N, CA, C, O and the ligand as a Tripos MOL2 file, in Angstrom:
@<TRIPOS>MOLECULE
protein
  217   215    55     0     0
PROTEIN
NO_CHARGES

@<TRIPOS>ATOM
      1 N        -131.5870   91.7300  135.6620 N.3       1 MET1
      2 CA       -131.2920   92.5030  136.9510 C.3       1 MET1
      3 C        -131.6370   93.9060  136.8810 C.2       1 MET1
      4 O        -131.2790   94.5620  135.9030 O.2       1 MET1
      5 N        -132.3150   94.4430  137.8470 N.am      2 ALA2
      6 CA       -132.8520   95.6960  137.9410 C.3       2 ALA2
      7 C        -131.7130   96.7090  138.4410 C.2       2 ALA2
      8 O        -131.0430   96.4190  139.4320 O.2       2 ALA2
      9 N        -131.5330   97.7600  137.8200 N.am      3 ILE3
     10 CA       -130.5060   98.7720  138.1660 C.3       3 ILE3
     11 C        -131.1680   99.9980  138.5970 C.2       3 ILE3
     12 O        -132.0130  100.4350  137.8160 O.2       3 ILE3
     13 N        -130.9540  100.6700  139.7190 N.am      4 ASN4
     14 CA       -131.4610  101.8850  140.2160 C.3       4 ASN4
     15 C        -130.6070  102.8930  139.7510 C.2       4 ASN4
     16 O        -129.6560  103.1320  140.4940 O.2       4 ASN4
     17 N        -130.6900  103.5280  138.7510 N.am      5 ARG5
     18 CA       -129.7010  104.4580  138.2480 C.3       5 ARG5
     19 C        -129.6600  105.7320  139.1670 C.2       5 ARG5
     20 O        -128.6030  106.2520  139.5260 O.2       5 ARG5
     21 N        -130.6930  106.1090  139.4550 N.am      6 ALA6
     22 CA       -130.7170  107.3500  140.3600 C.3       6 ALA6
     23 C        -130.0770  107.1830  141.6860 C.2       6 ALA6
     24 O        -129.5670  108.1330  142.2780 O.2       6 ALA6
     25 N        -130.1050  105.8990  142.1800 N.am      7 TRP7
     26 CA       -129.4160  105.6430  143.4430 C.3       7 TRP7
     27 C        -127.9560  105.6110  143.1870 C.2       7 TRP7
     28 O        -127.1700  106.1590  143.9600 O.2       7 TRP7
     29 N        -127.5810  104.9910  142.1350 N.am      8 HIS8
     30 CA       -126.1710  104.8450  141.8030 C.3       8 HIS8
     31 C        -125.6320  106.3330  141.5560 C.2       8 HIS8
     32 O        -124.5110  106.5900  141.9950 O.2       8 HIS8
     33 N        -126.2490  107.1950  140.9780 N.am      9 GLU9
     34 CA       -125.8560  108.4540  140.7120 C.3       9 GLU9
     35 C        -125.4240  109.2860  141.9710 C.2       9 GLU9
     36 O        -124.4590  110.0510  142.0040 O.2       9 GLU9
     37 N        -126.3130  109.0110  143.0310 N.am     10 LYS10
     38 CA       -126.1200  109.6470  144.2640 C.3      10 LYS10
     39 C        -125.1490  108.9810  145.1910 C.2      10 LYS10
     40 O        -124.6480  109.5970  146.1320 O.2      10 LYS10
     41 N        -124.8900  107.7760  144.9390 N.am     11 HIS11
     42 CA       -124.1770  106.9240  145.8510 C.3      11 HIS11
     43 C        -122.9740  106.2010  145.0460 C.2      11 HIS11
     44 O        -123.0330  105.0390  144.6450 O.2      11 HIS11
     45 N        -121.9150  107.0390  144.8810 N.am     12 ARG12
     46 CA       -120.8460  106.4940  144.1880 C.3      12 ARG12
     47 C        -119.8650  105.8560  145.1880 C.2      12 ARG12
     48 O        -119.5310  106.4050  146.2380 O.2      12 ARG12
     49 N        -119.4370  104.6620  144.7810 N.am     13 MET13
     50 CA       -118.3690  104.0270  145.7210 C.3      13 MET13
     51 C        -117.1480  104.9930  145.5920 C.2      13 MET13
     52 O        -116.7660  105.4490  144.5140 O.2      13 MET13
     53 N        -116.5410  105.2750  146.8790 N.am     14 PRO14
     54 CA       -115.4690  106.1250  146.9060 C.3      14 PRO14
     55 C        -114.2630  105.3070  146.1880 C.2      14 PRO14
     56 O        -114.2110  104.0770  146.2130 O.2      14 PRO14
     57 N        -113.3310  106.1030  145.5650 N.am     15 LYS15
     58 CA       -112.0850  105.4500  145.1640 C.3      15 LYS15
     59 C        -111.2640  104.9710  146.2250 C.2      15 LYS15
     60 O        -111.0800  105.7520  147.1590 O.2      15 LYS15
     61 N        -110.7480  103.8770  146.2700 N.am     16 ASN16
     62 CA       -109.9950  103.1890  147.2810 C.3      16 ASN16
     63 C        -110.7200  103.1750  148.5010 C.2      16 ASN16
     64 O        -110.1770  103.5110  149.5540 O.2      16 ASN16
     65 N        -112.0640  102.7630  148.4350 N.am     17 ALA17
     66 CA       -112.9340  102.7060  149.5200 C.3      17 ALA17
     67 C        -112.3490  101.5970  150.3780 C.2      17 ALA17
     68 O        -111.9180  100.5430  149.9110 O.2      17 ALA17
     69 N        -112.3690  101.9490  151.8150 N.am     18 ASN18
     70 CA       -111.7960  100.8590  152.6980 C.3      18 ASN18
     71 C        -113.0270   99.7830  153.0940 C.2      18 ASN18
     72 O        -114.1620   99.8920  152.6290 O.2      18 ASN18
     73 N        -112.6710   98.8690  153.9040 N.am     19 PHE19
     74 CA       -113.5980   97.8520  154.1560 C.3      19 PHE19
     75 C        -114.9130   98.4160  154.6750 C.2      19 PHE19
     76 O        -115.9730   98.0630  154.1590 O.2      19 PHE19
     77 N        -114.8750   99.2440  155.6380 N.am     20 GLU20
     78 CA       -116.0790   99.6880  156.2610 C.3      20 GLU20
     79 C        -116.9490  100.5750  155.2500 C.2      20 GLU20
     80 O        -118.1790  100.5760  155.2830 O.2      20 GLU20
     81 N        -116.2760  101.2430  154.4540 N.am     21 GLN21
     82 CA       -117.0680  102.0120  153.3630 C.3      21 GLN21
     83 C        -117.6910  101.0700  152.4700 C.2      21 GLN21
     84 O        -118.8370  101.3180  152.0940 O.2      21 GLN21
     85 N        -117.0710   99.9590  152.0480 N.am     22 ARG22
     86 CA       -117.6050   99.0620  151.0810 C.3      22 ARG22
     87 C        -118.7600   98.4220  151.7650 C.2      22 ARG22
     88 O        -119.8230   98.3240  151.1520 O.2      22 ARG22
     89 N        -118.6390   97.9490  153.0570 N.am     23 VAL23
     90 CA       -119.7070   97.2260  153.6650 C.3      23 VAL23
     91 C        -120.9210   98.1490  153.7000 C.2      23 VAL23
     92 O        -122.0270   97.7070  153.3850 O.2      23 VAL23
     93 N        -120.7370   99.5110  154.1010 N.am     24 LYS24
     94 CA       -121.8570  100.3730  154.1670 C.3      24 LYS24
     95 C        -122.5680  100.5480  152.8730 C.2      24 LYS24
     96 O        -123.7950  100.5750  152.7850 O.2      24 LYS24
     97 N        -121.6860  100.6740  151.7990 N.am     25 TRP25
     98 CA       -122.1500  100.8830  150.4690 C.3      25 TRP25
     99 C        -122.9730   99.8070  150.0880 C.2      25 TRP25
    100 O        -124.0930  100.0370  149.6320 O.2      25 TRP25
    101 N        -122.4990   98.5220  150.2370 N.am     26 HIS26
    102 CA       -123.2980   97.4160  149.8260 C.3      26 HIS26
    103 C        -124.4660   97.1940  150.5180 C.2      26 HIS26
    104 O        -125.4320   96.7210  149.9180 O.2      26 HIS26
    105 N        -124.5370   97.5150  151.9200 N.am     27 MET27
    106 CA       -125.7090   97.3490  152.7390 C.3      27 MET27
    107 C        -126.8740   98.2110  152.2500 C.2      27 MET27
    108 O        -128.0250   97.7870  152.1560 O.2      27 MET27
    109 N        -126.4710   99.5090  151.9320 N.am     28 GLU28
    110 CA       -127.4180  100.4820  151.3980 C.3      28 GLU28
    111 C        -127.9130   99.9930  150.0300 C.2      28 GLU28
    112 O        -129.0990   99.9900  149.6970 O.2      28 GLU28
    113 N        -126.8590   99.5680  149.2490 N.am     29 HIS29
    114 CA       -127.0870   99.2250  147.7940 C.3      29 HIS29
    115 C        -128.0780   98.1510  147.8230 C.2      29 HIS29
    116 O        -129.1470   98.3280  147.2390 O.2      29 HIS29
    117 N        -127.8650   97.1660  148.3760 N.am     30 ARG30
    118 CA       -128.9690   96.0080  148.2270 C.3      30 ARG30
    119 C        -130.4570   96.3450  148.6760 C.2      30 ARG30
    120 O        -131.4000   95.6250  148.3480 O.2      30 ARG30
    121 N        -130.5970   97.4510  149.4230 N.am     31 LYS31
    122 CA       -131.8910   97.9690  149.8270 C.3      31 LYS31
    123 C        -132.5300   98.7080  148.7020 C.2      31 LYS31
    124 O        -133.7510   98.8590  148.6740 O.2      31 LYS31
    125 N        -131.7730   99.1550  147.8090 N.am     32 HIS32
    126 CA       -132.2660  100.1150  146.8340 C.3      32 HIS32
    127 C        -132.1210   99.5890  145.3320 C.2      32 HIS32
    128 O        -132.7930  100.0810  144.4250 O.2      32 HIS32
    129 N        -131.2280   98.5890  145.1320 N.am     33 CYS33
    130 CA       -130.9410   98.2600  143.7950 C.3      33 CYS33
    131 C        -130.4370   96.7130  143.7420 C.2      33 CYS33
    132 O        -129.7650   96.2420  144.6600 O.2      33 CYS33
    133 N        -130.7720   96.0460  142.7250 N.am     34 GLN34
    134 CA       -130.4260   94.6580  142.6620 C.3      34 GLN34
    135 C        -129.4910   94.3460  141.5190 C.2      34 GLN34
    136 O        -129.3950   93.2240  141.0200 O.2      34 GLN34
    137 N        -128.8470   95.3460  141.1560 N.am     35 CYS35
    138 CA       -127.8990   95.0520  139.9410 C.3      35 CYS35
    139 C        -126.7640   94.1690  140.1200 C.2      35 CYS35
    140 O        -126.3130   93.5290  139.1690 O.2      35 CYS35
    141 N        -126.2450   94.0960  141.3630 N.am     36 ARG36
    142 CA       -125.4430   93.1090  141.7240 C.3      36 ARG36
    143 C        -125.2040   92.6200  143.2040 C.2      36 ARG36
    144 O        -125.2900   93.4650  144.0950 O.2      36 ARG36
    145 N        -124.9450   91.4730  143.4860 N.am     37 PRO37
    146 CA       -125.0290   91.0540  144.9560 C.3      37 PRO37
    147 C        -123.6010   91.6350  145.5300 C.2      37 PRO37
    148 O        -122.7220   92.1750  144.8590 O.2      37 PRO37
    149 N        -123.5980   91.3940  146.8970 N.am     38 ILE38
    150 CA       -122.3900   91.7530  147.5660 C.3      38 ILE38
    151 C        -121.3680   90.7130  147.1190 C.2      38 ILE38
    152 O        -121.6800   89.5280  147.0030 O.2      38 ILE38
    153 N        -120.1310   91.1770  146.8680 N.am     39 PRO39
    154 CA       -119.0830   90.2380  146.4160 C.3      39 PRO39
    155 C        -118.6630   89.2540  147.3550 C.2      39 PRO39
    156 O        -118.4890   89.5670  148.5330 O.2      39 PRO39
    157 N        -118.4540   87.8960  146.8730 N.am     40 ALA40
    158 CA       -118.1930   86.8570  147.8180 C.3      40 ALA40
    159 C        -117.0490   87.2530  148.7270 C.2      40 ALA40
    160 O        -117.0830   86.9740  149.9250 O.2      40 ALA40
    161 N        -116.0250   87.9070  148.1690 N.am     41 LYS41
    162 CA       -114.7200   88.2360  148.9830 C.3      41 LYS41
    163 C        -115.1930   89.0890  150.1690 C.2      41 LYS41
    164 O        -114.8010   88.8670  151.3150 O.2      41 LYS41
    165 N        -116.0730   90.1010  149.8460 N.am     42 LEU42
    166 CA       -116.5270   91.0240  150.8530 C.3      42 LEU42
    167 C        -117.3030   90.3540  151.9020 C.2      42 LEU42
    168 O        -117.0820   90.6070  153.0860 O.2      42 LEU42
    169 N        -118.2300   89.4850  151.5230 N.am     43 LEU43
    170 CA       -118.9730   88.6400  152.3840 C.3      43 LEU43
    171 C        -118.0080   87.8910  153.3630 C.2      43 LEU43
    172 O        -118.1220   87.9640  154.5870 O.2      43 LEU43
    173 N        -117.0930   87.1980  152.7450 N.am     44 GLU44
    174 CA       -116.1400   86.3550  153.5960 C.3      44 GLU44
    175 C        -115.5990   87.3010  154.6850 C.2      44 GLU44
    176 O        -115.6450   86.9790  155.8730 O.2      44 GLU44
    177 N        -115.1210   88.3910  154.2950 N.am     45 GLU45
    178 CA       -114.4540   89.3600  155.1040 C.3      45 GLU45
    179 C        -115.3560   89.6830  156.2840 C.2      45 GLU45
    180 O        -114.9850   89.6390  157.4560 O.2      45 GLU45
    181 N        -116.6630   90.0350  155.8390 N.am     46 MET46
    182 CA       -117.7570   90.2800  156.7090 C.3      46 MET46
    183 C        -117.9250   89.3310  157.7680 C.2      46 MET46
    184 O        -117.9710   89.6560  158.9550 O.2      46 MET46
    185 N        -118.0210   88.0740  157.3100 N.am     47 ASN47
    186 CA       -118.3300   86.8860  158.2430 C.3      47 ASN47
    187 C        -117.1620   86.7410  159.1500 C.2      47 ASN47
    188 O        -117.3390   86.4450  160.3320 O.2      47 ASN47
    189 N        -115.9500   86.9380  158.6460 N.am     48 ALA48
    190 CA       -114.6730   86.7890  159.4500 C.3      48 ALA48
    191 C        -114.7840   87.6800  160.5780 C.2      48 ALA48
    192 O        -114.5270   87.2620  161.7070 O.2      48 ALA48
    193 N        -115.1970   89.0480  160.3460 N.am     49 LYS49
    194 CA       -115.3440   90.0040  161.3250 C.3      49 LYS49
    195 C        -116.6560   89.8990  162.2390 C.2      49 LYS49
    196 O        -116.8330   90.6320  163.2120 O.2      49 LYS49
    197 N        -117.5320   88.9380  161.8370 N.am     50 GLY50
    198 CA       -118.7920   88.7950  162.6630 C.3      50 GLY50
    199 C        -119.8490   89.7560  162.2760 C.2      50 GLY50
    200 O        -120.7610   90.0110  163.0630 O.2      50 GLY50
    201 N        -119.7760   90.3020  161.1080 N.am     51 ILE51
    202 CA       -120.8400   91.3170  160.6040 C.3      51 ILE51
    203 C        -121.8630   90.4380  160.0120 C.2      51 ILE51
    204 O        -121.5480   89.6330  159.1360 O.2      51 ILE51
    205 N        -123.1740   90.5560  160.4800 N.am     52 LYS52
    206 CA       -124.2340   89.8520  160.1110 C.3      52 LYS52
    207 C        -124.8850   90.4990  158.9340 C.2      52 LYS52
    208 O        -125.1250   91.7000  159.0620 O.2      52 LYS52
    209 N        -125.2330   89.8900  157.7500 N.am     53 THR53
    210 CA       -126.0140   90.3670  156.7840 C.3      53 THR53
    211 C        -127.5290   89.9830  156.9150 C.2      53 THR53
    212 O        -127.8790   88.8120  157.0610 O.2      53 THR53
    213 N        -128.3520   90.9620  156.8590 N.am     54 PRO54
    214 CA       -129.7900   90.4570  157.1170 C.3      54 PRO54
    215 C        -130.4290   89.6390  155.7620 C.2      54 PRO54
    216 O        -131.5670   89.1730  155.8020 O.2      54 PRO54
    217 ZN       -126.8570   98.7550  141.8750 Zn       55 ZN55
@<TRIPOS>BOND
     1     1     2 1
     2     2     3 1
     3     3     4 2
     4     3     5 am
     5     5     6 1
     6     6     7 1
     7     7     8 2
     8     7     9 am
     9     9    10 1
    10    10    11 1
    11    11    12 2
    12    11    13 am
    13    13    14 1
    14    14    15 1
    15    15    16 2
    16    15    17 am
    17    17    18 1
    18    18    19 1
    19    19    20 2
    20    19    21 am
    21    21    22 1
    22    22    23 1
    23    23    24 2
    24    23    25 am
    25    25    26 1
    26    26    27 1
    27    27    28 2
    28    27    29 am
    29    29    30 1
    30    30    31 1
    31    31    32 2
    32    31    33 am
    33    33    34 1
    34    34    35 1
    35    35    36 2
    36    35    37 am
    37    37    38 1
    38    38    39 1
    39    39    40 2
    40    39    41 am
    41    41    42 1
    42    42    43 1
    43    43    44 2
    44    43    45 am
    45    45    46 1
    46    46    47 1
    47    47    48 2
    48    47    49 am
    49    49    50 1
    50    50    51 1
    51    51    52 2
    52    51    53 am
    53    53    54 1
    54    54    55 1
    55    55    56 2
    56    55    57 am
    57    57    58 1
    58    58    59 1
    59    59    60 2
    60    59    61 am
    61    61    62 1
    62    62    63 1
    63    63    64 2
    64    63    65 am
    65    65    66 1
    66    66    67 1
    67    67    68 2
    68    67    69 am
    69    69    70 1
    70    70    71 1
    71    71    72 2
    72    71    73 am
    73    73    74 1
    74    74    75 1
    75    75    76 2
    76    75    77 am
    77    77    78 1
    78    78    79 1
    79    79    80 2
    80    79    81 am
    81    81    82 1
    82    82    83 1
    83    83    84 2
    84    83    85 am
    85    85    86 1
    86    86    87 1
    87    87    88 2
    88    87    89 am
    89    89    90 1
    90    90    91 1
    91    91    92 2
    92    91    93 am
    93    93    94 1
    94    94    95 1
    95    95    96 2
    96    95    97 am
    97    97    98 1
    98    98    99 1
    99    99   100 2
   100    99   101 am
   101   101   102 1
   102   102   103 1
   103   103   104 2
   104   103   105 am
   105   105   106 1
   106   106   107 1
   107   107   108 2
   108   107   109 am
   109   109   110 1
   110   110   111 1
   111   111   112 2
   112   111   113 am
   113   113   114 1
   114   114   115 1
   115   115   116 2
   116   115   117 am
   117   117   118 1
   118   118   119 1
   119   119   120 2
   120   119   121 am
   121   121   122 1
   122   122   123 1
   123   123   124 2
   124   123   125 am
   125   125   126 1
   126   126   127 1
   127   127   128 2
   128   127   129 am
   129   129   130 1
   130   130   131 1
   131   131   132 2
   132   131   133 am
   133   133   134 1
   134   134   135 1
   135   135   136 2
   136   135   137 am
   137   137   138 1
   138   138   139 1
   139   139   140 2
   140   139   141 am
   141   141   142 1
   142   142   143 1
   143   143   144 2
   144   143   145 am
   145   145   146 1
   146   146   147 1
   147   147   148 2
   148   147   149 am
   149   149   150 1
   150   150   151 1
   151   151   152 2
   152   151   153 am
   153   153   154 1
   154   154   155 1
   155   155   156 2
   156   155   157 am
   157   157   158 1
   158   158   159 1
   159   159   160 2
   160   159   161 am
   161   161   162 1
   162   162   163 1
   163   163   164 2
   164   163   165 am
   165   165   166 1
   166   166   167 1
   167   167   168 2
   168   167   169 am
   169   169   170 1
   170   170   171 1
   171   171   172 2
   172   171   173 am
   173   173   174 1
   174   174   175 1
   175   175   176 2
   176   175   177 am
   177   177   178 1
   178   178   179 1
   179   179   180 2
   180   179   181 am
   181   181   182 1
   182   182   183 1
   183   183   184 2
   184   183   185 am
   185   185   186 1
   186   186   187 1
   187   187   188 2
   188   187   189 am
   189   189   190 1
   190   190   191 1
   191   191   192 2
   192   191   193 am
   193   193   194 1
   194   194   195 1
   195   195   196 2
   196   195   197 am
   197   197   198 1
   198   198   199 1
   199   199   200 2
   200   199   201 am
   201   201   202 1
   202   202   203 1
   203   203   204 2
   204   203   205 am
   205   205   206 1
   206   206   207 1
   207   207   208 2
   208   207   209 am
   209   209   210 1
   210   210   211 1
   211   211   212 2
   212   211   213 am
   213   213   214 1
   214   214   215 1
   215   215   216 2
@<TRIPOS>SUBSTRUCTURE
     1 MET1         2 RESIDUE 1 A MET
     2 ALA2         6 RESIDUE 1 A ALA
     3 ILE3        10 RESIDUE 1 A ILE
     4 ASN4        14 RESIDUE 1 A ASN
     5 ARG5        18 RESIDUE 1 A ARG
     6 ALA6        22 RESIDUE 1 A ALA
     7 TRP7        26 RESIDUE 1 A TRP
     8 HIS8        30 RESIDUE 1 A HIS
     9 GLU9        34 RESIDUE 1 A GLU
    10 LYS10       38 RESIDUE 1 A LYS
    11 HIS11       42 RESIDUE 1 A HIS
    12 ARG12       46 RESIDUE 1 A ARG
    13 MET13       50 RESIDUE 1 A MET
    14 PRO14       54 RESIDUE 1 A PRO
    15 LYS15       58 RESIDUE 1 A LYS
    16 ASN16       62 RESIDUE 1 A ASN
    17 ALA17       66 RESIDUE 1 A ALA
    18 ASN18       70 RESIDUE 1 A ASN
    19 PHE19       74 RESIDUE 1 A PHE
    20 GLU20       78 RESIDUE 1 A GLU
    21 GLN21       82 RESIDUE 1 A GLN
    22 ARG22       86 RESIDUE 1 A ARG
    23 VAL23       90 RESIDUE 1 A VAL
    24 LYS24       94 RESIDUE 1 A LYS
    25 TRP25       98 RESIDUE 1 A TRP
    26 HIS26      102 RESIDUE 1 A HIS
    27 MET27      106 RESIDUE 1 A MET
    28 GLU28      110 RESIDUE 1 A GLU
    29 HIS29      114 RESIDUE 1 A HIS
    30 ARG30      118 RESIDUE 1 A ARG
    31 LYS31      122 RESIDUE 1 A LYS
    32 HIS32      126 RESIDUE 1 A HIS
    33 CYS33      130 RESIDUE 1 A CYS
    34 GLN34      134 RESIDUE 1 A GLN
    35 CYS35      138 RESIDUE 1 A CYS
    36 ARG36      142 RESIDUE 1 A ARG
    37 PRO37      146 RESIDUE 1 A PRO
    38 ILE38      150 RESIDUE 1 A ILE
    39 PRO39      154 RESIDUE 1 A PRO
    40 ALA40      158 RESIDUE 1 A ALA
    41 LYS41      162 RESIDUE 1 A LYS
    42 LEU42      166 RESIDUE 1 A LEU
    43 LEU43      170 RESIDUE 1 A LEU
    44 GLU44      174 RESIDUE 1 A GLU
    45 GLU45      178 RESIDUE 1 A GLU
    46 MET46      182 RESIDUE 1 A MET
    47 ASN47      186 RESIDUE 1 A ASN
    48 ALA48      190 RESIDUE 1 A ALA
    49 LYS49      194 RESIDUE 1 A LYS
    50 GLY50      198 RESIDUE 1 A GLY
    51 ILE51      202 RESIDUE 1 A ILE
    52 LYS52      206 RESIDUE 1 A LYS
    53 THR53      210 RESIDUE 1 A THR
    54 PRO54      214 RESIDUE 1 A PRO
    55 ZN55       217 GROUP 0 **** ****
């Protein structure tokens, strides 16, 4: 799995990130880095709220 360290350095997940922050972070993350997928739990929540993942 490729990790984009430079991106991670600049984009830290905030502590106690709320749902929207996590969604935003993962949306950006997957464009720039493939070190890990969006967690299934978060995907479920996104689906429940009708947020589409491209
Ligand atoms: Zn990453």
